[in-house]
C-alpha positions in Angstrom: 14.5 -12.0 11.0 17.0 -9.3 10.0 15.4 -6.0 10.4 16.9 -2.5 10.9 15.1 0.4 12.5 13.8 2.8 9.8 15.0 0.5 7.0 12.6 1.3 4.2 12.5 -2.1 2.4 12.0 -4.8 5.0 11.3 -7.6 2.4 14.7 -7.2 0.8 17.4 -6.2 3.3 21.1 -5.3 2.8 23.4 -3.9 5.4 25.1 -1.2 3.4 22.7 1.7 3.1 22.5 5.5 3.8 19.3 7.2 4.9 19.1 10.6 3.1 16.1 11.8 5.1 16.7 15.1 7.0 17.3 18.7 6.2 17.4 19.6 2.5 17.5 23.0 0.8 14.1 23.7 -0.8 12.5 26.3 -3.1 9.2 26.9 -4.9 9.5 27.5 -8.6 6.1 28.9 -9.4 7.3 30.4 -12.7 8.9 27.1 -13.7 12.2 28.7 -14.6 14.5 26.3 -12.6 15.5 24.1 -15.5 16.2 27.0 -17.8 18.2 28.8 -15.2 20.0 25.5 -14.2 19.1 25.4 -10.5 21.0 22.1 -10.6 24.3 24.0 -11.0 23.5 27.0 -8.9 20.8 26.5 -6.4 19.1 29.8 -5.4 18.8 31.1 -1.9 16.3 28.8 -0.3 14.3 27.5 2.6 15.0 24.3 4.6 12.7 21.4 4.5 12.7 18.2 6.6 12.5 15.3 4.2 10.4 13.1 3.8 7.6 15.5 4.9 6.0 17.5 2.2 5.9 21.3 2.2 2.2 21.2 3.0 2.8 19.7 6.5 3.8 21.1 9.8 6.6 18.6 10.3 8.3 19.7 7.1 9.1 23.0 8.7 7.3 24.9 6.0 3.6 24.3 6.6 2.2 25.9 3.4 -1.0 24.4 2.2 -1.3 26.3 -1.0 -0.7 24.9 -4.5 2.9 25.0 -5.9 3.3 22.9 -9.0 7.1 23.0 -9.3 9.4 22.5 -6.4 13.2 21.8 -5.9 15.3 20.1 -3.4 19.1 20.3 -3.0 21.7 18.7 -0.7 25.4 18.1 -0.7 26.2 14.5 0.3 29.6 13.1 1.1 30.2 9.8 -0.6 33.3 7.6 -0.5 33.3 6.1 -4.0 34.8 2.7 -4.8 33.8 2.4 -8.4 35.7 -0.8 -9.1 33.9 -2.9 -6.6 30.4 -1.5 -6.1 27.5 0.4 -7.5 25.5 3.1 -5.8 21.7 3.0 -6.1 19.5 6.0 -5.3 16.0 4.9 -4.0 12.8 6.9 -3.6 10.1 5.1 -1.7 7.6 7.7 -3.0 7.6 11.1 -4.6 4.5 12.7 -6.1 4.3 13.2 -9.1 7.0 13.7 -11.8 10.5 13.5 -10.2 13.7 14.6 -12.0 17.2 14.1 -10.6 20.5 15.8 -11.3 23.8 14.9 -9.6 26.8 17.2 -9.9 24.9 19.1 -12.6 24.3 16.0 -14.7 20.8 14.8 -15.5 20.2 11.3 -14.1 16.6 10.5 -15.0 12.9 10.9 -14.4 10.1 9.0 -12.8 6.3 9.4 -13.2 4.0 8.4 -10.5 3.4 9.2 -6.8 3.0 5.9 -4.9 5.6 3.3 -6.0 9.3 2.8 -5.2 11.7 3.8 -8.0 15.5 3.7 -8.2 18.5 5.0 -10.3 22.0 3.6 -10.6 24.0 6.8 -10.0 27.5 5.2 -9.8 28.8 7.0 -12.9 27.5 10.4 -11.8 29.4 10.4 -8.4 32.7 11.8 -7.4 34.7 10.8 -4.4 33.7 13.3 -1.7 31.0 15.9 -1.7 28.3 15.5 -4.3 25.5 17.9 -5.3 22.1 16.2 -5.4 19.3 18.3 -6.9 15.7 17.1 -7.4 12.8 18.7 -9.1 9.3 17.5 -8.6 6.3 18.6 -10.8 2.8 18.1 -9.5 -0.6 19.5 -10.3 -4.3 19.2 -9.6 -4.9 17.1 -12.7 -7.6 14.5 -12.3 -5.7 12.3 -14.8 -3.0 11.6 -12.1 -3.5 8.8 -9.6 -4.1 11.0 -6.5 -6.3 9.1 -4.1 -7.8 11.3 -1.4 -5.7 14.3 -2.4 -8.0 17.2 -3.5 -8.2 18.2 -7.1 -9.6 21.6 -6.2 -7.9 24.5 -4.4 -10.0 23.9 -1.3 -10.7 20.7 0.6 -14.2 19.3 0.9 -16.0 16.3 2.5 -13.5 13.4 2.3 -10.9 15.0 0.0 -7.9 16.5 1.7 -4.8 18.8 1.3 -2.6 17.7 -1.6 0.7 15.9 -1.2 3.5 17.4 -3.4 7.0 16.0 -3.8 9.0 13.6 -1.7 6.8 12.0 0.9 8.6 8.7 1.7 12.1 7.8 2.5 14.9 8.7 0.1 18.1 6.5 0.5 21.3 5.2 -1.0 22.4 1.6 -1.2 25.9 0.3 -1.9 25.7 -2.9 -3.9 28.3 -5.1 -5.8 28.7 -4.9 -9.5 26.9 -8.2 -9.9 23.8 -8.3 -7.6 20.3 -9.6 -7.0 17.7 -7.2 -8.2 14.6 -8.8 -6.8 13.0 -12.0 -5.5 9.4 -13.0 -6.0 8.4 -15.5 -3.4 5.3 -17.7 -3.7 4.9 -20.2 -0.7 2.5 -23.1 -1.2 0.2 -24.0 1.7 -0.8 -27.2 -0.1 2.6 -28.4 -1.1 4.8 -27.0 1.7 7.1 -25.5 -0.9 8.1 -22.0 -2.1 8.4 -21.0 -5.7 11.1 -18.3 -6.3 11.6 -16.1 -9.3 15.0 -14.4 -8.9 16.1 -11.5 -11.0 19.8 -10.6 -11.2 22.0 -8.4 -13.4 24.7 -11.0 -14.3 26.0 -10.2 -17.7 29.5 -11.6 -18.2 31.1 -15.0 -18.7 31.9 -15.8 -15.0 30.4 -18.7 -13.2 27.4 -17.6 -11.0 25.5 -19.6 -8.4 22.6 -18.8 -6.1 22.4 -20.3 -2.7 19.1 -20.1 -0.9 18.8 -20.8 2.8 15.5 -21.1 4.8 15.5 -20.5 8.6 12.9 -20.8 11.3 13.7 -19.3 14.8 17.3 -18.9 13.6 17.6 -22.7 12.8 18.4 -23.6 9.2 15.6 -25.7 7.8 16.7 -26.2 4.2 19.2 -24.8 1.6 19.9 -25.2 -2.0 22.6 -24.0 -4.4 22.0 -23.7 -8.1 23.9 -22.4 -11.1 22.5 -19.3 -12.7 23.2 -18.6 -16.4 20.6 -16.0 -17.2 19.3 -12.9 -15.5 16.1 -14.7 -14.3 16.2 -18.0 -12.4 12.9 -19.9 -11.5 13.1 -22.7 -9.0 11.1 -24.4 -6.2 12.3 -25.4 -2.8 10.8 -27.7 -0.1 10.4 -25.5 2.9 12.0 -28.3 4.9 14.0 -31.2 3.5 13.3 -34.9 4.1 16.1 -35.2 6.6 15.0 -32.3 8.8 12.2 -33.0 11.3 10.3 -29.7 11.2 6.5 -29.3 11.3 5.5 -26.6 8.9 4.3 -23.4 10.7 1.6 -21.6 8.9 0.9 -17.9 8.9 -2.5 -17.1 10.5 -4.3 -14.4 12.4 -3.7 -16.2 15.7 -0.1 -17.3 14.9 1.6 -15.2 12.2 4.6 -17.5 11.8 7.3 -16.3 9.5 10.3 -17.9 7.9 13.6 -16.2 7.2 15.1 -16.6 3.7 18.6 -15.6 2.7 19.8 -15.3 -0.9 23.5 -15.4 -1.7 25.0 -14.7 -5.1 28.4 -16.3 -5.8 30.8 -15.4 -8.6 33.5 -18.0 -9.3 33.0 -19.4 -5.8 33.2 -16.0 -4.1 30.2 -14.5 -2.2 29.4 -11.2 -3.9 25.9 -10.4 -2.7 23.7 -11.3 0.2 20.0 -10.4 0.7 17.7 -11.1 3.7 14.0 -11.6 3.4 11.1 -13.5 5.0 7.9 -15.2 4.0 4.7 -16.6 5.5 3.1 -19.9 4.4 -0.6 -19.2 4.0 -3.4 -19.6 1.5 -6.2 -17.3 0.5 -8.9 -19.0 -1.6 -12.5 -18.7 -2.5 -15.0 -21.6 -2.5 -18.4 -20.5 -3.8 -19.5 -17.6 -1.7 -16.9 -18.0 1.1 -13.4 -16.7 1.6 -11.0 -19.2 3.1 -7.7 -18.6 5.0 -5.7 -21.8 5.1 -8.8 -23.8 4.0 -10.9 -22.5 6.9 -13.8 -20.0 6.5 -12.7 -16.4 7.1 -15.1 -13.7 8.3 -13.5 -10.4 7.6 -13.8 -7.7 10.3 -11.8 -4.8 8.8 -11.5 -1.1 9.4 -10.9 1.5 6.8 -7.5 3.3 7.3 -6.5 6.3 5.2 -3.1 6.7 6.7 -3.2 10.4 7.4 -1.6 12.2 10.4 -2.4 15.7 11.6 1.1 17.2 11.3 2.6 15.0 8.6 -0.4 14.1 6.4 0.3 11.0 4.2 3.8 10.4 5.7 3.9 8.5 9.0 5.6 10.8 11.6 7.9 8.0 12.6 8.1 4.2 12.5 6.4 3.9 15.9 3.3 5.6 14.6 2.8 2.9 12.0 2.9 0.2 14.8 0.6 2.3 17.0 -2.1 2.3 14.3 -1.9 -1.5 13.9 -2.1 -2.0 17.7 -5.2 0.3 17.7 -6.8 -1.9 15.1 -6.3 -5.0 17.3 -7.4 -3.1 20.4 -10.8 -2.5 18.8 -11.2 -6.1 17.8 -10.7 -5.8 14.0 -8.8 -8.5 12.1 -7.9 -6.5 9.0 -7.2 -3.2 7.4 -8.5 -1.8 4.2 -5.7 0.7 3.4 -7.8 3.2 1.5 -6.6 5.1 -1.6 -2.9 4.9 -0.6 0.1 2.7 -1.0 1.5 2.8 2.5 5.1 2.9 3.7 6.3 -0.8 3.3 7.1 -0.9 7.0 3.3 -0.9 7.6 3.1 -4.2 5.7 6.0 -5.5 7.7 4.2 -4.8 10.9 1.0 -6.3 9.6 3.0 -9.4 8.6 4.5 -9.9 12.1 1.2 -9.1 13.9 -1.2 -11.2 11.9 -3.3 -8.4 10.4 -5.0 -8.9 7.0 -4.7 -6.1 4.4 -6.7 -5.1 1.4 -4.2 -3.2 -0.7 -5.9 -0.4 -2.7 -4.5 2.0 -5.2 -4.9 5.7 -5.3 -7.3 6.5 -8.1 -7.6 9.1 -10.8 -10.8 11.1 -11.3 -11.3 11.1 -15.0 -10.9 8.5 -17.8 -8.7 9.2 -20.8 -5.7 7.7 -22.5 -3.3 9.6 -20.2 -5.0 8.5 -17.0 -5.2 4.9 -18.2 -1.5 4.9 -19.0 -0.5 6.6 -15.7 -2.7 4.2 -13.6 -1.9 0.9 -15.3 1.9 1.6 -15.3 1.9 2.4 -11.6 -0.5 -0.3 -10.5 1.7 -3.0 -12.0 4.7 -1.6 -10.2 2.8 -1.6 -6.9 1.6 -5.2 -7.2 5.2 -6.4 -8.0 6.7 -4.3 -5.2 4.4 -5.6 -2.4 3.8 -9.1 -3.7 5.8 -10.9 -1.1 3.9 -9.7 2.0 1.7 -12.5 3.4 -0.6 -9.9 5.2 -2.0 -8.7 1.8 -4.9 -10.9 0.9 -6.8 -8.8 -1.7 -5.8 -6.4 -4.5 -8.2 -3.4 -5.1 -7.2 -1.2 -8.0 -10.4 0.9 -8.3 -12.8 2.3 -5.6 -16.4 3.5 -6.3 -15.8 4.0 -10.1 -13.4 6.8 -9.4 -11.6 7.6 -12.6 -14.2 5.5 -14.4 -17.3 7.7 -14.0 -19.4 6.0 -16.7 -18.4 2.4 -16.0 -22.0 1.4 -15.5 -22.7 1.8 -19.2 -19.4 2.4 -20.9 -17.8 -0.6 -22.6 -14.4 1.2 -22.8 -14.3 1.8 -19.0 -15.5 -1.7 -18.3 -12.7 -3.0 -20.4 -10.2 -1.0 -18.5 -11.5 -2.3 -15.2 -11.3 -5.8 -16.5 -7.8 -5.2 -17.9 -6.7 -4.2 -14.3 -8.3 -7.4 -13.0 -6.5 -9.6 -15.6 -3.1 -8.0 -15.4 -3.2 -8.3 -11.6 -4.1 -12.0 -11.9 -1.3 -12.5 -14.4 1.2 -11.2 -11.9 -0.4 -12.8 -8.8 -2.2 -16.2 -9.1 -2.7 -16.4 -5.3 -4.9 -13.5 -4.3 -8.5 -12.4 -5.2 -8.9 -9.1 -7.1 -11.7 -6.6 -6.8 -11.8 -4.5 -10.0 -14.1 -1.8 -8.7 -14.9 -1.7 -5.0 -18.3 -0.7 -3.7 -20.6 -0.8 -6.7 -20.9 -1.1 -10.5 -18.8 -4.3 -10.5 -17.5 -5.9 -13.6 -15.3 -9.0 -13.4 -14.5 -9.5 -9.7 -13.5 -12.3 -7.3 -15.4 -10.6 -4.4 -18.5 -8.5 -4.6 -18.4 -5.5 -2.3 -21.0 -3.0 -1.1 -20.7 0.5 0.2 -23.7 1.7 2.2 -23.7 4.5 4.8 -27.3 4.2 6.0 -27.4 5.1 9.7 -30.4 3.0 10.7 -29.6 -0.7 11.4 -33.2 -1.9 10.5 -33.1 0.0 7.2 -29.6 -1.4 6.4 -30.8 -4.9 7.2 -34.0 -4.7 5.2 -32.2 -3.3 2.1 -30.3 -6.6 1.8 -32.8 -9.1 3.1 -35.8 -8.7 1.0 -37.3 -11.8 -0.6 -36.1 -11.1 -4.1 -32.6 -9.8 -3.1 -33.2 -7.0 -5.5 -29.9 -5.3 -4.7 -27.8 -8.4 -5.2 -29.7 -9.2 -8.4 -29.1 -5.7 -9.7 -32.8 -4.7 -9.9 -32.5 -1.6 -7.7 -29.9 0.9 -6.6 -28.7 0.1 -3.1 -27.8 3.6 -2.0 -30.0 5.8 -4.2 -27.4 6.3 -6.9 -25.6 3.1 -7.9 -26.5 -0.5 -8.8 -24.2 -3.2 -7.6 -23.2 -4.3 -11.1 -22.4 -2.5 -14.3 -24.5 -3.1 -17.4 -24.1 -6.6 -18.8 -22.7 -8.0 -15.5 -24.6 -10.1 -12.9 -23.9 -11.8 -9.6 -22.2 -15.2 -10.1 -22.1 -16.5 -6.6 -19.0 -14.8 -5.3 -18.4 -13.8 -1.7 -20.0 -10.6 -0.7 -18.4 -8.0 1.7 -19.9 -4.8 3.1 -16.6 -3.0 2.5 -17.7 0.4 3.7 -20.4 1.3 6.3 -20.8 3.3 9.5 -18.8 6.5 9.3 -20.5 7.6 12.5 -19.5 11.0 13.6 -19.8 12.5 17.1 -21.7 15.8 17.4 -19.5 18.7 16.3 -20.0 22.2 14.9 -17.0 21.6 12.7 -16.1 18.8 10.4 -18.0 16.4 8.2 -19.2 12.8 8.6 -21.8 10.4 7.2 -25.4 10.9 8.1 -26.8 12.5 11.3 -24.2 12.9 14.0 -24.6 11.2 17.4 -24.7 13.3 20.6 -22.5 11.1 22.8 -20.8 7.8 23.2 -23.9 6.0 24.3 -25.7 6.9 21.0 -22.5 5.9 19.2 -22.3 2.4 20.6 -26.0 1.8 20.0 -25.7 2.8 16.4 -22.5 0.9 15.9 -24.1 -2.2 17.4 -27.3 -1.9 15.2 -25.4 -1.4 12.0 -22.8 -4.1 12.6 -25.4 -6.6 13.7 -27.5 -5.8 10.6 -24.5 -6.9 8.5 -23.7 -10.0 10.7 -27.3 -11.1 10.5 -27.3 -11.0 6.7 -26.2 -14.6 6.2 -24.8 -14.3 2.7 -22.4 -11.5 3.7 -18.9 -12.7 4.6 -17.5 -9.7 6.4 -17.4 -5.9 6.7 -15.1 -2.9 6.8 -16.0 -0.1 9.2 -15.3 3.6 8.3 -12.9 4.5 9.9 -9.8 4.3 12.2 -9.0 8.0 12.6 -10.3 11.4 11.8 -8.7 13.0 8.8 -8.6 16.8 8.6 -12.2 17.9 8.2 -13.6 14.3 8.2 -14.5 13.5 11.8 -15.8 9.9 11.8 -12.8 8.1 13.2 -12.7 5.9 16.3 -9.8 8.1 17.3 -8.9 11.7 16.4 -6.1 12.8 14.1 -3.6 12.5 16.9 -4.8 9.0 17.8 -6.3 10.2 21.0 -9.3 8.1 22.0 -12.8 9.5 21.7 -14.5 6.9 23.9 -14.2 5.5 27.4 -12.6 2.2 27.9 -16.0 0.7 28.5 -17.2 1.6 25.1 -13.9 0.5 23.5 -14.4 -2.9 25.2 -18.0 -3.1 23.7 -16.7 -2.3 20.2 -14.1 -5.1 20.6 -16.6 -7.6 21.9 -19.1 -6.8 19.1 -16.3 -7.4 16.5 -15.1 -10.6 18.1 -18.6 -12.2 18.6 
């Protein structure tokens, strides 16, 4: 598998790239005068910021948590330009929220949205030598923006945290040929031992183009095919191994996360002009009645909620090793999956889940009000996110909405129900292989899996809530947490799998910080409560899994298994008990 340390796009690798992270000039523009005064031509005296950390974080070098709605970045970058043979693409892995770019004083373009990758072809804006890159980012506390756990008030409270403004993921340059492969959508088939491929290119002239696709396992070529390509999009299917190659298909699973390498080569008039490295896993997620299946075997989900925050860098992983450390922590405590909560994580997180056999529920950062603007922002970005991360075998479920956030009246509003259902259907139209949960936690509309959020801190009470004779919660007769019914008006349970996708949130006794319910005094009380709550779920026979809240503390929220710095809170004996309880 071709992977490069710190390479930001592990599912689509080329060799010729430049990492632009590092020191940039930076300025607040609280009066919003920068465009009028043309900061992109004459950048004012400024601070330094360490990209990709936002100004709110300690690691940025600024560490200012107050609200600044307009900010600017500037850096001179030396580029050797060869305009006749290659294009230069500027990539942002994530910048929140409205990002505008100028190069050498010329306006390049704008992107709206904080969580998806976006790119610009900047070839025609460059000169040979030193180039002036200037970036403005506009953000706000607007509840119409997809913002996830970022606060929309000036102060943090409960489980809403300091805002993230500006560039918060890697920014980088890529040198590519004039004719190149834009993207590859890979759909392996567990049942047929094939892979469907949708390849997008930018070919536009009268030359003869061909695509060669090679599949490898353990560096041994398994199959290859070469096809002519006449249009920008090519759809084709390949057997994962050909009839002459004796190779037993290796399936991706929790125990054995086997991955195949795949290489795409674009030829023009017989000459190789572009080459991209990727990988895929052959696995199947399916639903039969009230069970979730992985590779046609029943799957019991034992997930942990992970918000992806760090003390000194907030939403941005402090380094690549920190991503892997969190995944290893999840395995150490005996969980088999991660619900990445209200965040589209650095794609290297998905890469490490792919190679380590960790299941992922991919959940979008939500808005907090419903109007035409929020619907437009959210739908546009959600589509981009699903397409961006489609190829990762670790993702087994898409979750656009959590707890009716951004859809406050979904229980009775037909408009809001229609929007949730439109998210369900647009996701299914892009991805035919994975289940979709349109509104996680309660007030479900159309959904492949029904999920419950319940933070009762008494195991017997939790068990009795869901094991009464009439199953009143499941049949939507009563509210299960004192506020919300399980289904929105005009929707009922139709036999889908049921997951307790949030529970626990147990906090150790502290004078500072917030957690769910009454705090426990010590680790002995913690493990007893964890055991009682978890067994209450496991003993509810119709439930197919759970997601414990949560992996780490986040700012004022102190119910993690580890603290913000990933230091353990419990003795090895208690950690072993948590692991055994999960693995039973």
